[in-house]
N, C-alpha and C positions, 0 to 999 in steps of 0.2 A: 724620315718622316712618313713617307708613303707606306713603307713596310709596317710601321707601327699602326697606321690607319687601317691597312688591310687586315691585320691581325684582330683589331677591334671589330671590324665588320664580320669576320669569320666567326668570332665568338658570339656576336649578336645573332647571326644566322643559326648557329648551333643551338643557342638558348631558345630561339623562337620555334625551331623544329621540335625540340624536346617538349616544350609546352604544348604545341599542337598535337604531338603524338599522345601525350597524357590525356588531353581533352577528348581525342578520338576514342581512346581505350575506355575512358570513363563513360562516354555517351553510349558506346557499344554494350558495356556491362548493364547500364541502366535500361537500354532498349530490350535486351534479352530478358532481364529481370521482369520488365513490364509485360512482355508477351507471355512469359511463363505463368503469370498470375491471372491471365484472362480466363482460363478454363481449368477444369479439374478432370483427371482421368480416374479418380477414385470411385469405388462402388461400395454399396452396402446392402446386404440381404437382410430380411427379417430375422433369420437365424443368427447372423453375426450381431445384429443389434440386441437380440434377446440375451446373448451370452454376456455382452459388455454391461448391459443394465443389471443383470443378476450379480455380476462381479462387483459392480459399484455399490449396490445396496449391501452386499455381504461384507464389504470392506469399510463401511461407515463406522467411525470411532464411537463405539458405545461405552468406552471406558469400563468402569466397574458398576455401572448402573443397570440393575436387573430389569427395570422398566424399559430402558432403551433396547436391551437385548431382546426382550419379549416382543416389542413392536416390530423390530427389524426381522426377526424370525417368522413373524406372522404377516408379513407383507409379501404379496404375490402379484406379479406383473406379467402381462401377455402383450406382445407386440402385435398390433392390428394392421399397421401399414407403414411403408417407408416411401417418402416422396422427396425428390431433389428440391433443395432450397435455392435461393437466389444469391447466396453469399458463400459459395464454395462449401455448402453444407447439405445435410439431409434432415428432413422433418419426420420424426418417428412418433406415430400416435400409439399410446400405450393404454391398455385397460388395467386397472389395479383393484385389488381387494386388500384392505388393511384394517387395522384397529382404529376405531373412531376416538382418538385420544382427546380431541378438542371437546366433544360432547361429554365424555366422561369427566373431564376437568371442569367444565362449566357446571355440571350437576353436583360435583363434590368439592368445589373450590373452597367453600367455607369450612368444610370438615377437614380438608387437607391442611389449611393454614391453622385451624384450631388445634389439630393434633400436634403440629409442630410447635405451636405456642405453649400448649400445656406441658409438653415434654421438656422444652427449654426452661420453663419456669420451675419445673420439678427438679431439674439438675442444679439450677441456681440456688434453690432452697436448701440443697445439700451442701452448699458452699463450694461447688465445683464450677469450672469454667466450661462454657458450651462452645463447640466449634461446628463448622458446617458439616463435616463428615458425620458427626454424631446425629445431627438432625436428619441428614440424608438416610442413614441406616434405619432410623425409627419411622420416618414418613413413608419410605418406599414400600414398607410392608403393607400399609393401607392402600397405596396407589396400585401396587401389583395385584392385590386381591380384587380390586375393581376391574382391572384389565383382564384378568384371567377368568372373570365370571362368564365370559362369552356373550355378554349383552351388547357390547360396543363393537359394531361392525359398520364399515362404510366401503363403497366402491364408486368408481367413476372412470373418466378418461382424462389423460393429460398428454401434452406434447413435450417430447424430449428431442434435443438437437445433437447432431454429430457433425463435426467440422473437419475439413481436410486441411491439416496443418503440415502436410508433406512429411509426416512421420510414418512409421511402419504400419500403424493403423489409425483410423479416424479417432479424433478426440471427442469424448462425450461431454456435453454441457448440460447440467441440471440446475436450473435456476432455483432461487430460494422458494419461489412460489410453487414450482413443480415439485420440489422435495417436500414442501409443506403438505401438498395434496397426497403424495404417495405415502406419507407417514401419518395420515389422518389428522392434520393440523398440529403436528408435533412442535414445529418451530413457532407457531403463533402462541402456543401454550408457554413456551420458554420466554417469549417476549412479554407476555402478560405477567408472568411471575416477576420479571425484572422491573416492570412498570408499577407493580402494586405497592402502594405506600401506606394503605390503611386496611385493617381487617376487623372483623366483628368476632369478639370472643365473649360468650356468656351474655349476649345482648349489649355489650359495650364496644365502642369503637376504639381501637388501639392503633397508634401510629408506629409503623415500622420503616419510615422513610430513611432513617439513619442506621438501620440495623441490616447491613449488608450480609453479615454472617447468617442471619435468619433466612433471607431470601436465597442466598447462595446454596444453603443446605437443601432447600426444596428444589431449586433448579438442578442440583446435581442428581436428583432422582431421574431427571431426563438428561442423562449425561452426554447425549449426542451434541457435539459442538455444531454450531450453525455452519452448514455447508456453504461456503462463501467463494466458490470458484468464479473466476472472471471468464468472460466470453473468450474462447480461444482466438488467437490472432491468425487469420488466414491470409494476411497480406503477403507480398512477395518476400523472398529470402532477405534481400537488402533492407526492405522496410521493416521486417521482423527484427533484424539486428538493431536497426536504428530505434525502433520502439523499445527494445530491451534496454538499450543504453539510456534512453529518456526515462524509462521507469526506474532504472537503477539510480540515475542522477536524482530524480525526485525523491526516492526513498532515503537516499543518503544525505541530501542537503536541503531540500525544500520542505519535506515532511517534518513537522514539529520544529521547524527552523533550526535544523542541525548546522546550517551554515554559520550561525553565530559562534559555534565552537572554533571554526576556522579563523574568523575575524579576531576573536579574543586571542587565539593562539599566535596569530601574526603580530598583534600588538605586544604580547609578552615576549615573543622571540626578538623583536626589534629592540625592545627596552632592555632585555637581558644582554643582547649583543652590544648595544651602545654603552651601557654602564660598565660592562666588562672591558670594553676597549679603552674607555677612559682610565679605569684602574690599571689596565695593562700598560698604557702609555706612561702613566706616572711611575709605576714600578720599573718599567723598562728603561725610561730615561734616567732614573736614579741609578739603576744597576749599571747602565752603560757608562755614565759619567764616572762612577767609582772605579770601574775597571780601566777606563782610559787614563784616569789620573794616576792609577797605580803603574800602568804600563809606561807612562811618559815621565813620571816623577818619583816613583817608588814610594809614594805616600799612601795612606789608608790601607795598610797591609791587611789588617784583620777584616775590615769591611770587604776588601777584595776577595778574601777567602770565603766569606759568607756568601757573597754574590755568586762566585763561581760554583759553590755547592748548590745554591738555589737553582741556577740555570741547569746544572748537570742533573739534579733530581727531577725537575719538571720535564726536561726534554728527554729524560731516560725512562719515564714511566708513562703508561697509557692514561689518557685524559679521563676515561670513565672510572678507572681505579682511583684516580685522584679525587674525582667527584664523590664517590662512595665513601672514601676515607674522611674527606673534609666534612661531609654532612653527617653520616651515621656515627662516626667515631669521635669527631671533634666537636661539632656544633649542635647536633640534636640533643645530646645530654644536657647542654646548658640552655636549651630552649630557643635556639636560633631558627627562624623560619626557612622554608625551602628556597624561596627566591633569593634572599640575600646570601644564602650559602652557595647557590649556583653562581651568583655574581662574583663572589670571592674566589671560587674555584677557577672560573673561566678567566677572571682578571689575573690571577697568579700564573695561570698557564700561558695566557697571551703575553704577560710581562716578560717571561723568559725569552720568547721569540722576538718580541719587540726590542729587547735589550741588545740582542745580537744584530738586529737590523740597524739600530741607531749606532752601535759601536762600530759596525762595518762602515757606516756612512762617515763617521768622524775620522776613522783611520784612513779613509780614502782621500780626505782633504790633504793636499800636498803640504809637506812639512815646512816648505818655504812660506806658506801663509802664516803659520805660527811665528816663524822667525821675523817676518815682516811686521807683524803686530808688536812683537817685543821691541823691535828696533824703533818703533814709533812711540815707545814709552808706555805701552799697555802692560799690565801685569798678566799673569797666567790666566786668572779667572776672566778678566776683561777681554783678553784675546779670544778665549773660547766662546764667550757670550756674543761678542760683536763681529767676529771674523769667521771662526771655524763653524760654529753651530748653524748660522744661516745657510752656509754652503752645504753642510751635511744634511740639514733638514730638506733642502731642495732636492738632494740626491736620493734621500730615502722615502720621500713622500709617496711615490707610487707603490713602493714595497709595503708601506704602512697601510695603504688603501687595500692592497691585496690581502694583508693580514686581517683586515676587517671582513673581507669576503669569506676567508677561511674560517674565521671565528663564527660568522653567521651560520655556517653549516655545522660546525662542531657543537653548537648549542643544542643540536637535535638530541643529544644524549641526556639532556636535563630531565626528560620525562622519567628517567630511572629513579629519580628521587621525588617524583610527583609534581614537578613544576608544570603548570598548564601552558606549555609552549605549543608550537605548531604541530610537532610530531605527536604529542599527547592528544591534541584535538582530533587528529586522524584516527588514532587508536580508540578514542572514546566513541567516535561515530561508528567505527568498525564493531565495537562491542555491543552497540545498540542495534545495528541493522544486520549484523552477521554477514556483512559484505566485505571482502578483502580488497578487491580490485579498485573500486571507485575511491574510497577514502584515502588509501595509500598513494594512488596515482595523483590524486588532488594535492596531497601534501608535497609530493615530489615536484609537481608543476608550480606550486606556489614558491617553493625554494628556488626553482630554476628561474622563475620570473624575477624574484628579488635579486638573485645573483647576476642575471643579465643586465638589470638596471644599474646595479653597482659597477659592473664591469664596463658598461658604457660610460658612466661618469668618470671612472678611472682613466679610460682611454682619452676622454676629453681633457682631463687634467694633464695627462702626459703630453698631449699635443701642444697645449698652452705652455708647458714648461720648455718644450723644445723650441717653440717660437721665441720665448724670452731669452734663450741661450743665444739664438742667432742675432 
């Protein structure tokens, strides 16, 4: 007794020591991470800032819009000063000379929209369909002519920020407002085009609120997409990783309520598993009884052959191949939906394994039980129903529960035929967010959670069965 008590104490001491060691290591890592974030050793010269600013402006996506290309090529910047900031950053003051796009647009807005409108109406009058690219090609001729006139010039000063994100070089941040100034009100013009719902043509007011093609055609003349960079993350390395995880989680599940796909997938997976298991138990019980009757009485010869072939075929071929054959070859041509087809496939597959579980349970009951029932005056069927089956059921119940757990995981291949199960939910989120890690790991964790719950319930059931035996 003392020896057993000493071993328990030793294990407790070891566990406490391991926990304490993990806590010390974690606190040390956090402390080092915190200290490393208090200061920056980075530096930035005006020459380095000038190079990065020139590179950024030259790399802005001008697409195929000649107007955008003209503005970017005629934007010139000069770094005036570089000062350290208070957030692991540098504040760079820049003097710029650029094309005054906003003033040109304000002076010629009516003509720009009227040119686009008249062109679109002319194309429609010829019985042709107008698209945004056609409008862009026509209108940008007018806009480019105004920009190239040399009349529209503007200059000023703006602040640009460089952040120390512990990379090879400082990361430049250009806000929408700063970019708007550097490109002469370019972004404000694009926003105004999107917000315009009425124009004046020939002295008449025309609504274009529902004509997205019309507005998009004009907007494409200013083909530069809005520069929407986030403020660089200058927090500690650990905090950066945590922030990245949070951002990835928000993008994959919170944004646009993508989590609803997971919830729907869990419901469909559980429904598919439950219905398939019920079908599998019915088929398995029938198959097992037929085979047991034949083995013990030599009756039901042809049914036994059919059941043996069924079990051999199902257990000898891959589940996914069975699913594809059942749906695409057998059921789709006659109009059966995906979900019932999946239930039928998984039910047939589970039934083959359940039949062997039940048959093994029946055969494990001592033959003397059958003889005792017959000696009491029971027929074969009554003996099986009242004496053998209750004992066999008690023996195979844990195995049937484990079959339910296995079936739950096997239903993950149902997405191959388009069933909106849990796996398909993860793949759908992945296709929307272009993120591989978070959606697939989330699916795996949900499956793991469900399996752990079912395993716990099976464990409780087995313990109760052992108590009842005692």
